[in-house]
C-alpha positions in Angstrom: 69.2 -24.6 -103.8 71.0 -21.9 -105.2 68.8 -22.0 -108.5 66.0 -21.7 -106.3 66.8 -18.8 -104.2 67.8 -16.1 -107.2 65.1 -18.1 -108.9 62.8 -15.8 -105.6 65.3 -12.6 -105.4 64.9 -12.5 -108.7 60.7 -13.1 -109.0 60.7 -10.5 -105.3 63.1 -7.9 -107.4 60.9 -7.5 -110.8 57.6 -7.2 -108.2 59.0 -4.2 -106.6 60.1 -2.9 -109.2 56.9 -2.7 -110.6 54.8 -1.5 -108.0 52.3 0.1 -109.2 51.2 3.4 -108.6 47.9 5.9 -108.6 48.8 9.6 -108.3 46.4 12.4 -109.1 45.3 15.9 -107.2 43.5 14.7 -103.8 39.5 16.5 -104.2 37.5 15.3 -101.3 37.8 14.2 -98.0 35.5 11.8 -97.0 37.0 11.3 -93.1 39.8 9.5 -91.3 40.3 6.8 -94.1 38.3 7.8 -97.5 39.2 10.1 -100.9 38.2 11.4 -103.4 41.1 11.9 -106.3 41.3 12.5 -109.8 43.7 9.6 -111.4 44.1 10.9 -115.3 40.3 12.7 -115.6 38.2 9.4 -113.9 37.9 10.4 -109.9 39.0 7.0 -107.7 37.1 7.1 -103.9 40.0 5.7 -101.9 39.9 3.8 -98.9 43.3 3.4 -96.5 43.9 -0.3 -96.3 44.6 -2.3 -93.5 42.9 1.1 -90.7 39.7 2.1 -89.7 39.2 5.6 -88.8 36.1 6.7 -86.6 32.9 6.5 -88.5 31.2 10.1 -88.8 28.9 10.6 -85.1 32.4 8.7 -82.9 34.6 11.1 -80.5 37.7 11.5 -83.0 35.9 11.3 -86.5 36.1 15.5 -87.5 40.0 15.4 -86.1 41.1 12.3 -88.2 39.0 13.8 -90.5 41.1 16.9 -90.0 44.9 14.9 -90.1 44.4 13.1 -93.2 42.8 16.6 -95.2 46.0 18.3 -94.1 47.8 15.9 -94.6 47.4 14.6 -98.1 47.3 18.5 -98.8 51.1 18.8 -97.5 52.0 17.3 -100.6 52.4 14.5 -103.6 50.1 12.0 -103.6 50.4 8.6 -104.2 48.0 5.7 -103.5 49.2 1.6 -104.1 46.2 0.2 -104.8 45.8 -3.9 -102.5 42.2 -4.4 -103.4 39.7 -3.3 -104.2 36.2 -2.7 -102.0 32.8 -4.6 -101.5 31.7 -0.4 -102.8 33.9 -0.7 -106.0 36.1 1.6 -103.8 40.6 1.9 -104.2 42.0 0.2 -101.2 45.8 1.3 -101.0 48.1 2.3 -98.8 48.6 6.3 -99.3 52.5 7.6 -99.3 52.3 11.5 -99.3 55.5 12.9 -101.1 56.5 9.2 -101.3 57.8 9.5 -97.8 55.4 10.1 -95.2 53.3 7.3 -95.0 49.2 7.9 -94.4 48.6 5.3 -92.8 51.2 4.2 -90.1 51.0 9.2 -89.5 46.3 8.1 -88.5 47.8 4.8 -86.0 50.9 6.8 -84.5 48.5 10.1 -83.8 46.1 7.5 -81.8 43.1 8.5 -84.9 42.7 4.8 -86.0 43.1 1.7 -85.0 44.3 -1.3 -87.3 41.7 -3.5 -89.1 42.9 -6.8 -88.5 40.4 -8.4 -89.9 42.0 -7.3 -93.5 45.9 -6.4 -92.0 48.2 -8.8 -90.9 51.3 -6.3 -90.5 52.4 -6.5 -87.2 54.3 -3.4 -87.4 51.1 -1.4 -87.6 49.7 -3.8 -84.3 53.0 -3.0 -82.9 51.8 1.0 -84.3 49.2 1.0 -83.1 50.1 -0.5 -78.9 52.4 2.3 -79.1 49.4 5.0 -79.5 47.3 3.1 -77.0 50.2 3.1 -74.1 51.5 6.6 -74.6 47.1 7.5 -74.6 47.7 9.7 -77.8 45.1 10.6 -79.6 40.8 8.6 -79.8 43.4 6.1 -76.7 42.6 8.7 -74.6 39.5 8.2 -74.0 37.9 5.9 -71.7 35.4 3.3 -73.9 36.3 3.6 -77.4 34.1 2.0 -79.8 35.9 0.0 -82.5 34.1 1.4 -85.4 33.3 -2.0 -86.4 31.2 -2.0 -83.6 30.0 1.3 -84.3 27.8 0.4 -88.0 27.1 -2.9 -86.8 24.8 -1.0 -83.8 24.5 0.9 -86.0 22.7 -0.7 -88.6 21.5 -2.9 -86.1 19.8 0.9 -84.7 18.0 1.4 -88.2 16.2 -2.1 -88.3 14.4 -2.0 -85.0 13.2 1.6 -85.3 12.1 0.2 -89.8 10.5 -2.3 -87.4 
């Protein structure tokens, strides 16, 4: 039993110590949850893990984009990659000055949904719920449409128009 526990602690410690981060200069913010940064001379598109901000044309889209721009401009940006999406973007958790978690800040401000389909972090679900209860940001609106539903409707509308 002790050997198994010691081995597990060793694996967990090793994973924590060897966490890989990307750092670089932010060169463009596309929207609240997507930006481009220069990493070792190469542009990398970054998509924030576990959250989804309003799309262009949705209420609070510009507010979320401005919020992200301001935070990214406030210090050193590091990305903890979690995945690569189907568009080739690096999906990750974004840290500013090693202390500010951008993903969480967007949830706290009520400028993003917790994207539970891709992330099961109960803390992030709780952060979103607190913002909802306080009616912060987009949660002050009467009827809000999650971006994934909005995108689906936009695609359906485009297809209908093509026929």
